[in-house]
Biopython code that builds the backbone (N, CA, C, O; Angstrom):
import numpy as np
from Bio.PDB.StructureBuilder import StructureBuilder

atoms = [
    (1, "UNK", "N", (104.137, 26.973, -108.290)),
    (1, "UNK", "CA", (103.296, 25.627, -108.415)),
    (1, "UNK", "C", (101.764, 25.712, -108.867)),
    (1, "UNK", "O", (101.159, 25.146, -109.778)),
    (2, "UNK", "N", (101.351, 26.651, -107.867)),
    (2, "UNK", "CA", (100.057, 26.936, -107.851)),
    (2, "UNK", "C", (99.605, 27.567, -109.496)),
    (2, "UNK", "O", (98.676, 27.184, -110.208)),
    (3, "UNK", "N", (100.422, 28.434, -109.714)),
    (3, "UNK", "CA", (100.220, 28.850, -111.144)),
    (3, "UNK", "C", (100.214, 27.579, -112.060)),
    (3, "UNK", "O", (99.441, 27.611, -113.018)),
    (4, "UNK", "N", (100.775, 26.768, -111.926)),
    (4, "UNK", "CA", (100.876, 25.657, -112.778)),
    (4, "UNK", "C", (99.438, 24.723, -112.800)),
    (4, "UNK", "O", (98.834, 24.326, -113.797)),
    (5, "UNK", "N", (99.104, 24.511, -111.364)),
    (5, "UNK", "CA", (97.973, 23.838, -111.391)),
    (5, "UNK", "C", (96.768, 24.752, -111.781)),
    (5, "UNK", "O", (95.669, 24.213, -111.915)),
    (6, "UNK", "N", (96.873, 25.862, -111.939)),
    (6, "UNK", "CA", (95.741, 26.466, -112.280)),
    (6, "UNK", "C", (95.658, 26.662, -114.043)),
    (6, "UNK", "O", (94.655, 26.856, -114.730)),
    (7, "UNK", "N", (96.898, 26.550, -114.410)),
    (7, "UNK", "CA", (97.017, 26.402, -115.925)),
    (7, "UNK", "C", (96.574, 25.135, -116.567)),
    (7, "UNK", "O", (95.896, 24.964, -117.580)),
    (8, "UNK", "N", (97.185, 24.175, -115.636)),
    (8, "UNK", "CA", (96.684, 22.776, -116.293)),
    (8, "UNK", "C", (95.123, 22.442, -116.092)),
    (8, "UNK", "O", (94.602, 21.601, -116.824)),
    (9, "UNK", "N", (94.444, 23.043, -115.186)),
    (9, "UNK", "CA", (93.083, 22.811, -115.351)),
    (9, "UNK", "C", (92.350, 23.753, -116.460)),
    (9, "UNK", "O", (91.141, 23.644, -116.666)),
    (10, "UNK", "N", (92.988, 24.482, -117.006)),
    (10, "UNK", "CA", (92.226, 25.040, -118.105)),
    (10, "UNK", "C", (91.996, 24.135, -119.378)),
    (10, "UNK", "O", (92.886, 23.531, -119.976)),
    (11, "UNK", "N", (90.780, 24.141, -119.662)),
    (11, "UNK", "CA", (90.350, 22.860, -120.997)),
    (11, "UNK", "C", (91.267, 23.414, -122.224)),
    (11, "UNK", "O", (91.528, 22.466, -122.964)),
    (12, "UNK", "N", (91.745, 24.425, -122.611)),
    (12, "UNK", "CA", (92.576, 24.921, -123.587)),
    (12, "UNK", "C", (93.940, 24.709, -123.502)),
    (12, "UNK", "O", (94.517, 24.941, -124.565)),
    (13, "UNK", "N", (94.715, 24.312, -122.505)),
    (13, "UNK", "CA", (95.844, 24.373, -121.937)),
    (13, "UNK", "C", (96.581, 23.114, -122.658)),
    (13, "UNK", "O", (96.173, 21.953, -122.636)),
    (14, "UNK", "N", (97.706, 23.573, -123.275)),
    (14, "UNK", "CA", (98.567, 22.351, -123.809)),
    (14, "UNK", "C", (98.721, 21.009, -123.002)),
    (14, "UNK", "O", (98.883, 21.098, -121.785)),
    (15, "UNK", "N", (98.679, 19.678, -123.644)),
    (15, "UNK", "CA", (98.485, 18.737, -122.832)),
    (15, "UNK", "C", (99.850, 18.074, -122.165)),
    (15, "UNK", "O", (99.924, 17.077, -121.447)),
    (16, "UNK", "N", (100.887, 18.932, -122.624)),
    (16, "UNK", "CA", (102.287, 18.577, -122.094)),
    (16, "UNK", "C", (103.068, 20.013, -121.807)),
    (16, "UNK", "O", (102.974, 21.070, -122.432)),
    (17, "UNK", "N", (103.835, 19.700, -120.698)),
    (17, "UNK", "CA", (104.471, 21.159, -120.152)),
    (17, "UNK", "C", (106.212, 20.407, -119.954)),
    (17, "UNK", "O", (106.532, 19.397, -119.327)),
    (18, "UNK", "N", (107.065, 21.350, -120.748)),
    (18, "UNK", "CA", (108.355, 21.362, -120.325)),
    (18, "UNK", "C", (108.746, 22.133, -119.495)),
    (18, "UNK", "O", (108.544, 23.333, -119.684)),
    (19, "UNK", "N", (109.490, 21.648, -118.206)),
    (19, "UNK", "CA", (110.242, 22.405, -117.598)),
    (19, "UNK", "C", (111.995, 22.420, -117.535)),
    (19, "UNK", "O", (112.690, 21.409, -117.441)),
    (20, "UNK", "N", (112.354, 23.440, -117.591)),
    (20, "UNK", "CA", (113.731, 23.235, -117.748)),
    (20, "UNK", "C", (114.532, 23.775, -116.614)),
    (20, "UNK", "O", (114.647, 25.001, -116.618)),
    (21, "UNK", "N", (115.014, 23.235, -115.807)),
    (21, "UNK", "CA", (115.706, 23.485, -114.691)),
    (21, "UNK", "C", (116.898, 23.173, -114.021)),
    (21, "UNK", "O", (117.523, 22.450, -114.797)),
    (22, "UNK", "N", (117.500, 23.323, -113.064)),
    (22, "UNK", "CA", (118.441, 22.796, -112.154)),
    (22, "UNK", "C", (118.149, 21.686, -111.452)),
    (22, "UNK", "O", (116.962, 21.554, -111.153)),
    (23, "UNK", "N", (119.030, 20.710, -111.046)),
    (23, "UNK", "CA", (118.732, 19.449, -110.285)),
    (23, "UNK", "C", (118.170, 19.848, -108.909)),
    (23, "UNK", "O", (117.255, 19.097, -108.574)),
    (24, "UNK", "N", (118.427, 20.723, -108.099)),
    (24, "UNK", "CA", (117.885, 21.352, -106.964)),
    (24, "UNK", "C", (116.470, 21.471, -107.154)),
    (24, "UNK", "O", (115.622, 20.925, -106.448)),
    (25, "UNK", "N", (116.246, 22.232, -108.171)),
    (25, "UNK", "CA", (114.792, 22.819, -108.167)),
    (25, "UNK", "C", (114.119, 21.845, -108.980)),
    (25, "UNK", "O", (112.931, 22.114, -109.157)),
    (26, "UNK", "N", (114.540, 20.761, -109.542)),
    (26, "UNK", "CA", (113.992, 19.664, -110.162)),
    (26, "UNK", "C", (113.460, 18.779, -108.713)),
    (26, "UNK", "O", (112.379, 18.207, -108.566)),
    (27, "UNK", "N", (114.259, 18.851, -108.023)),
    (27, "UNK", "CA", (113.918, 17.729, -106.635)),
    (27, "UNK", "C", (113.144, 18.237, -106.027)),
    (27, "UNK", "O", (112.332, 17.530, -105.429)),
    (28, "UNK", "N", (113.069, 19.744, -105.920)),
    (28, "UNK", "CA", (112.008, 20.477, -105.231)),
    (28, "UNK", "C", (110.662, 20.367, -105.606)),
    (28, "UNK", "O", (109.786, 20.017, -104.815)),
    (29, "UNK", "N", (110.443, 20.676, -106.884)),
    (29, "UNK", "CA", (109.324, 20.468, -107.727)),
    (29, "UNK", "C", (108.678, 18.748, -107.554)),
    (29, "UNK", "O", (107.476, 18.529, -107.405)),
    (30, "UNK", "N", (109.576, 17.814, -107.601)),
    (30, "UNK", "CA", (109.115, 16.495, -107.216)),
    (30, "UNK", "C", (108.843, 16.541, -105.662)),
    (30, "UNK", "O", (107.833, 15.903, -105.364)),
    (31, "UNK", "N", (109.386, 17.041, -104.763)),
    (31, "UNK", "CA", (108.985, 16.781, -103.375)),
    (31, "UNK", "C", (107.684, 17.368, -103.353)),
    (31, "UNK", "O", (106.819, 16.645, -102.860)),
    (32, "UNK", "N", (107.308, 18.530, -103.773)),
    (32, "UNK", "CA", (105.930, 19.074, -103.801)),
    (32, "UNK", "C", (104.847, 18.474, -104.301)),
    (32, "UNK", "O", (103.727, 18.368, -103.802)),
    (33, "UNK", "N", (105.370, 17.989, -105.590)),
    (33, "UNK", "CA", (104.337, 17.085, -106.322)),
    (33, "UNK", "C", (103.968, 15.847, -105.984)),
    (33, "UNK", "O", (102.930, 15.356, -106.428)),
    (34, "UNK", "N", (104.814, 15.171, -105.119)),
    (34, "UNK", "CA", (104.434, 13.752, -104.792)),
    (34, "UNK", "C", (104.720, 13.795, -103.168)),
    (34, "UNK", "O", (105.022, 12.742, -102.606)),
    (35, "UNK", "N", (104.636, 14.838, -102.533)),
    (35, "UNK", "CA", (104.754, 15.138, -101.042)),
    (35, "UNK", "C", (105.577, 14.312, -100.333)),
    (35, "UNK", "O", (105.165, 13.556, -99.453)),
    (36, "UNK", "N", (106.753, 14.416, -100.680)),
    (36, "UNK", "CA", (107.850, 13.692, -100.138)),
    (36, "UNK", "C", (108.227, 14.254, -98.634)),
    (36, "UNK", "O", (107.774, 15.348, -98.297)),
    (37, "UNK", "N", (108.762, 13.768, -98.055)),
    (37, "UNK", "CA", (109.169, 14.288, -96.602)),
    (37, "UNK", "C", (110.514, 14.890, -97.044)),
    (37, "UNK", "O", (111.078, 14.718, -98.125)),
    (38, "UNK", "N", (110.946, 15.683, -95.919)),
    (38, "UNK", "CA", (112.134, 16.689, -95.936)),
    (38, "UNK", "C", (113.275, 15.552, -96.077)),
    (38, "UNK", "O", (114.132, 15.615, -96.959)),
    (39, "UNK", "N", (113.212, 14.558, -95.174)),
    (39, "UNK", "CA", (114.327, 13.654, -94.963)),
    (39, "UNK", "C", (114.332, 12.732, -96.192)),
    (39, "UNK", "O", (115.310, 12.104, -96.598)),
    (40, "UNK", "N", (113.225, 12.741, -96.670)),
    (40, "UNK", "CA", (113.767, 11.834, -98.130)),
    (40, "UNK", "C", (114.173, 12.470, -99.148)),
    (40, "UNK", "O", (114.991, 11.987, -99.932)),
    (41, "UNK", "N", (113.602, 13.763, -99.290)),
    (41, "UNK", "CA", (114.170, 14.767, -100.348)),
    (41, "UNK", "C", (115.702, 15.106, -99.992)),
    (41, "UNK", "O", (116.494, 15.258, -100.922)),
    (42, "UNK", "N", (116.107, 15.219, -98.724)),
    (42, "UNK", "CA", (117.437, 15.288, -98.493)),
    (42, "UNK", "C", (118.438, 14.011, -98.932)),
    (42, "UNK", "O", (119.611, 14.077, -99.300)),
    (43, "UNK", "N", (117.642, 12.908, -98.781)),
    (43, "UNK", "CA", (118.722, 11.745, -99.075)),
    (43, "UNK", "C", (118.754, 11.714, -100.641)),
    (43, "UNK", "O", (119.546, 10.878, -101.077)),
    (44, "UNK", "N", (118.149, 12.356, -101.482)),
    (44, "UNK", "CA", (118.343, 12.326, -102.957)),
    (44, "UNK", "C", (119.490, 13.074, -103.597)),
    (44, "UNK", "O", (119.810, 14.193, -103.196)),
    (45, "UNK", "N", (120.120, 12.452, -104.607)),
    (45, "UNK", "CA", (121.150, 13.106, -105.285)),
    (45, "UNK", "C", (120.661, 13.823, -106.253)),
    (45, "UNK", "O", (119.672, 13.390, -106.846)),
    (46, "UNK", "N", (121.216, 15.019, -106.612)),
    (46, "UNK", "CA", (120.744, 15.722, -107.787)),
    (46, "UNK", "C", (121.165, 14.883, -109.185)),
    (46, "UNK", "O", (122.209, 14.234, -109.256)),
    (47, "UNK", "N", (120.390, 14.970, -110.065)),
    (47, "UNK", "CA", (120.603, 14.376, -111.369)),
    (47, "UNK", "C", (121.736, 15.061, -112.089)),
    (47, "UNK", "O", (121.954, 16.253, -111.873)),
    (48, "UNK", "N", (122.475, 14.356, -112.944)),
    (48, "UNK", "CA", (123.490, 14.933, -113.573)),
    (48, "UNK", "C", (123.270, 15.925, -114.459)),
    (48, "UNK", "O", (122.124, 16.370, -114.512)),
    (49, "UNK", "N", (124.283, 16.479, -115.327)),
    (49, "UNK", "CA", (124.081, 17.600, -116.289)),
    (49, "UNK", "C", (123.119, 17.150, -117.324)),
    (49, "UNK", "O", (123.299, 16.022, -117.783)),
    (50, "UNK", "N", (122.121, 17.860, -117.766)),
    (50, "UNK", "CA", (121.191, 17.549, -118.930)),
    (50, "UNK", "C", (120.339, 15.932, -118.709)),
    (50, "UNK", "O", (119.827, 15.270, -119.611)),
    (51, "UNK", "N", (120.383, 15.643, -117.478)),
    (51, "UNK", "CA", (119.557, 14.352, -117.146)),
    (51, "UNK", "C", (118.066, 14.881, -117.551)),
    (51, "UNK", "O", (117.871, 16.093, -117.638)),
    (52, "UNK", "N", (117.055, 13.976, -117.787)),
    (52, "UNK", "CA", (116.007, 14.013, -117.933)),
    (52, "UNK", "C", (115.054, 13.517, -116.869)),
    (52, "UNK", "O", (115.488, 12.484, -116.360)),
    (53, "UNK", "N", (113.961, 13.892, -116.391)),
    (53, "UNK", "CA", (112.861, 13.293, -115.664)),
    (53, "UNK", "C", (111.561, 13.585, -116.292)),
    (53, "UNK", "O", (111.200, 14.739, -116.528)),
    (54, "UNK", "N", (110.831, 12.504, -116.573)),
    (54, "UNK", "CA", (109.557, 12.558, -116.980)),
    (54, "UNK", "C", (108.338, 11.922, -116.141)),
    (54, "UNK", "O", (108.280, 10.744, -115.790)),
    (55, "UNK", "N", (107.462, 12.825, -115.906)),
    (55, "UNK", "CA", (106.427, 12.136, -115.017)),
    (55, "UNK", "C", (105.563, 11.389, -115.993)),
    (55, "UNK", "O", (105.162, 11.895, -117.041)),
    (56, "UNK", "N", (105.333, 10.341, -115.661)),
    (56, "UNK", "CA", (104.216, 9.184, -116.510)),
    (56, "UNK", "C", (102.917, 9.039, -115.983)),
    (56, "UNK", "O", (102.920, 8.745, -114.788)),
    (57, "UNK", "N", (101.729, 9.162, -116.544)),
    (57, "UNK", "CA", (100.628, 8.919, -115.887)),
    (57, "UNK", "C", (100.407, 7.534, -115.658)),
    (57, "UNK", "O", (100.753, 6.787, -116.573)),
    (58, "UNK", "N", (99.880, 6.996, -114.584)),
    (58, "UNK", "CA", (99.737, 5.259, -114.457)),
    (58, "UNK", "C", (98.535, 5.152, -114.665)),
    (58, "UNK", "O", (97.823, 6.078, -115.053)),
    (59, "UNK", "N", (98.118, 3.875, -114.405)),
    (59, "UNK", "CA", (96.784, 3.333, -114.436)),
    (59, "UNK", "C", (95.718, 4.077, -113.330)),
    (59, "UNK", "O", (94.541, 4.227, -113.657)),
    (60, "UNK", "N", (96.092, 4.421, -112.321)),
    (60, "UNK", "CA", (95.233, 5.010, -111.234)),
    (60, "UNK", "C", (94.900, 6.663, -111.531)),
    (60, "UNK", "O", (94.223, 7.399, -110.813)),
    (61, "UNK", "N", (95.605, 7.024, -112.850)),
    (61, "UNK", "CA", (95.436, 8.543, -113.056)),
    (61, "UNK", "C", (96.496, 9.541, -112.006)),
    (61, "UNK", "O", (96.341, 10.741, -111.779)),
    (62, "UNK", "N", (97.529, 8.690, -111.498)),
    (62, "UNK", "CA", (98.389, 9.513, -110.921)),
    (62, "UNK", "C", (99.705, 9.467, -111.501)),
    (62, "UNK", "O", (99.822, 8.626, -112.393)),
    (63, "UNK", "N", (100.773, 10.180, -111.218)),
    (63, "UNK", "CA", (102.276, 10.139, -112.058)),
    (63, "UNK", "C", (103.216, 9.436, -111.228)),
    (63, "UNK", "O", (103.260, 9.450, -109.998)),
    (64, "UNK", "N", (103.960, 8.824, -112.024)),
    (64, "UNK", "CA", (105.326, 8.531, -111.627)),
    (64, "UNK", "C", (106.394, 8.943, -112.205)),
    (64, "UNK", "O", (106.290, 9.487, -113.305)),
    (65, "UNK", "N", (107.504, 8.796, -111.670)),
    (65, "UNK", "CA", (108.874, 9.349, -112.190)),
    (65, "UNK", "C", (109.335, 7.916, -113.055)),
    (65, "UNK", "O", (109.320, 6.724, -112.748)),
    (66, "UNK", "N", (109.740, 8.650, -114.260)),
    (66, "UNK", "CA", (110.473, 7.324, -115.218)),
    (66, "UNK", "C", (111.546, 6.955, -115.017)),
    (66, "UNK", "O", (112.020, 5.970, -115.583)),
    (67, "UNK", "N", (112.276, 7.786, -114.018)),
    (67, "UNK", "CA", (113.485, 7.357, -113.462)),
    (67, "UNK", "C", (113.864, 7.976, -111.975)),
    (67, "UNK", "O", (114.046, 9.183, -111.810)),
    (68, "UNK", "N", (113.949, 7.099, -111.022)),
    (68, "UNK", "CA", (113.918, 7.709, -109.860)),
    (68, "UNK", "C", (115.407, 8.351, -109.734)),
    (68, "UNK", "O", (116.344, 8.154, -110.508)),
    (69, "UNK", "N", (115.399, 9.091, -108.680)),
    (69, "UNK", "CA", (116.424, 9.890, -108.274)),
    (69, "UNK", "C", (117.343, 8.879, -107.482)),
    (69, "UNK", "O", (116.791, 7.939, -106.909)),
    (70, "UNK", "N", (118.500, 8.997, -107.428)),
    (70, "UNK", "CA", (119.636, 8.095, -106.659)),
    (70, "UNK", "C", (119.542, 8.843, -105.332)),
    (70, "UNK", "O", (119.115, 9.983, -105.150)),
    (71, "UNK", "N", (120.077, 7.887, -104.347)),
    (71, "UNK", "CA", (120.355, 8.213, -102.999)),
    (71, "UNK", "C", (121.334, 8.080, -102.599)),
    (71, "UNK", "O", (122.028, 7.184, -103.081)),
    (72, "UNK", "N", (121.817, 8.846, -101.606)),
    (72, "UNK", "CA", (123.214, 8.710, -101.155)),
    (72, "UNK", "C", (122.996, 8.197, -99.527)),
    (72, "UNK", "O", (123.961, 8.107, -98.768)),
    (73, "UNK", "N", (121.710, 7.901, -99.134)),
    (73, "UNK", "CA", (121.433, 7.355, -97.978)),
    (73, "UNK", "C", (119.878, 6.920, -98.099)),
    (73, "UNK", "O", (118.952, 7.647, -98.459)),
    (74, "UNK", "N", (119.812, 5.509, -97.697)),
    (74, "UNK", "CA", (118.456, 4.827, -97.954)),
    (74, "UNK", "C", (117.437, 5.465, -97.191)),
    (74, "UNK", "O", (117.769, 5.440, -96.006)),
    (75, "UNK", "N", (116.372, 6.010, -97.355)),
    (75, "UNK", "CA", (115.107, 6.888, -96.835)),
    (75, "UNK", "C", (113.874, 6.209, -97.673)),
    (75, "UNK", "O", (114.000, 5.850, -98.844)),
    (76, "UNK", "N", (112.634, 6.078, -96.899)),
    (76, "UNK", "CA", (111.590, 6.016, -97.540)),
    (76, "UNK", "C", (110.961, 7.296, -97.807)),
    (76, "UNK", "O", (111.265, 8.334, -97.218)),
    (77, "UNK", "N", (110.127, 7.203, -98.659)),
    (77, "UNK", "CA", (109.337, 8.656, -99.155)),
    (77, "UNK", "C", (108.542, 9.156, -97.882)),
    (77, "UNK", "O", (108.466, 10.383, -97.838)),
    (78, "UNK", "N", (108.044, 8.609, -97.026)),
    (78, "UNK", "CA", (107.291, 9.122, -95.714)),
    (78, "UNK", "C", (108.251, 9.221, -94.348)),
    (78, "UNK", "O", (107.770, 9.501, -93.250)),
    (79, "UNK", "N", (109.285, 9.027, -94.502)),
    (79, "UNK", "CA", (110.216, 8.602, -93.431)),
    (79, "UNK", "C", (110.701, 10.333, -92.945)),
    (79, "UNK", "O", (111.289, 11.177, -93.621)),
    (80, "UNK", "N", (110.222, 10.407, -91.626)),
    (80, "UNK", "CA", (110.472, 11.747, -91.149)),
    (80, "UNK", "C", (111.097, 11.613, -89.652)),
    (80, "UNK", "O", (110.948, 10.600, -88.969)),
    (81, "UNK", "N", (111.884, 12.877, -89.191)),
    (81, "UNK", "CA", (112.389, 12.658, -87.975)),
    (81, "UNK", "C", (111.253, 12.158, -86.831)),
    (81, "UNK", "O", (111.611, 11.527, -85.837)),
    (82, "UNK", "N", (109.966, 12.477, -87.061)),
    (82, "UNK", "CA", (108.932, 11.895, -86.172)),
    (82, "UNK", "C", (108.905, 10.504, -86.058)),
    (82, "UNK", "O", (108.193, 9.952, -85.220)),
    (83, "UNK", "N", (109.703, 9.827, -86.918)),
    (83, "UNK", "CA", (109.817, 8.279, -86.666)),
    (83, "UNK", "C", (110.910, 8.014, -85.883)),
    (83, "UNK", "O", (110.953, 6.956, -85.253)),
    (84, "UNK", "N", (112.020, 9.010, -85.812)),
    (84, "UNK", "CA", (113.131, 8.500, -84.846)),
    (84, "UNK", "C", (112.821, 8.117, -83.318)),
    (84, "UNK", "O", (111.874, 8.550, -82.660)),
    (85, "UNK", "N", (113.748, 7.274, -82.912)),
    (85, "UNK", "CA", (113.552, 6.601, -81.517)),
    (85, "UNK", "C", (113.618, 7.811, -80.701)),
    (85, "UNK", "O", (114.116, 8.837, -81.163)),
    (86, "UNK", "N", (113.106, 7.748, -79.417)),
    (86, "UNK", "CA", (113.396, 8.867, -78.604)),
    (86, "UNK", "C", (114.664, 8.932, -78.171)),
    (86, "UNK", "O", (115.253, 7.859, -78.039)),
    (87, "UNK", "N", (115.342, 10.126, -77.869)),
    (87, "UNK", "CA", (116.576, 10.218, -77.298)),
    (87, "UNK", "C", (116.852, 10.327, -75.900)),
    (87, "UNK", "O", (116.296, 11.172, -75.198)),
    (88, "UNK", "N", (117.908, 9.289, -75.352)),
    (88, "UNK", "CA", (118.144, 9.134, -73.895)),
    (88, "UNK", "C", (119.363, 9.940, -73.742)),
    (88, "UNK", "O", (120.238, 10.126, -74.588)),
    (89, "UNK", "N", (119.288, 10.437, -72.420)),
    (89, "UNK", "CA", (120.564, 11.375, -72.108)),
    (89, "UNK", "C", (120.820, 10.855, -70.654)),
    (89, "UNK", "O", (121.749, 11.313, -69.988)),
]
sb = StructureBuilder()
sb.init_structure("model")
sb.init_model(0)
sb.init_chain("A")
sb.init_seg("    ")
for serial, (resi, resn, name, xyz) in enumerate(atoms, 1):
    if name == "N":
        sb.init_residue(resn, " ", resi, " ")
    sb.init_atom(name, np.array(xyz, "f"), 0.0, 1.0, " ", f" {name:<3s}", serial, name[0])
structure = sb.get_structure()
């Protein structure tokens, strides 16, 4: 990730990057890029074989996924175990 950031900051670097990867690595990249919580990351399904995901720059110069990952359990991007109610024994 850090190497990609350094390359993308170079003025002569290509405007587009293609990453060919497995589903888990794709989700890990997105987790790091979008600062998703571990709980949200773990709620996502891997994409199917040969599925594509594209980062699209929005009006605020931020990136969004063109197609979100499906979830097997509903979680929000910032939901963590720290939000869980206290356990009573």
